[in-house]
C-alpha positions, 0 to 999 in steps of 0.5 A: 734226795740224791744227786741224780734226782736233784739233777733231774729236778733242775733239768725239769725246771729248766725244761718247763720254761721251754714247754711253751714251744709245743713239740720242740719244747718237749724235745728240749725238755727231754734233752734237759732232763737227760743232761741233768741226770748225767750231771747228777750221776757224774757229781755222785761219782756213778758215771765215768766221764773219762770212759765216755770220752774214750769211747766217743773218741775210739780209745776203748779198752778191753777192761 
C-alpha cells in the first residue's frame, strides 16, 4: 500500500465520524479524503508543494 492510498484511508476514517451530520458530513468527507490524498502524495514525493505555493501566490515559472 502506497502513501496516497494510506492518506486516503486516514482521510476516510476521519470523515466517517462526520457522516452523522448528513449532507455537511458528506462534504467534510470529500474534504478529508482530498486532504489525505494530498498529504499522501506529498509524503511520496509525487507532489511539488513549492510549485503549488508559487502558483497560488502568482509566481509561476514557464518551465
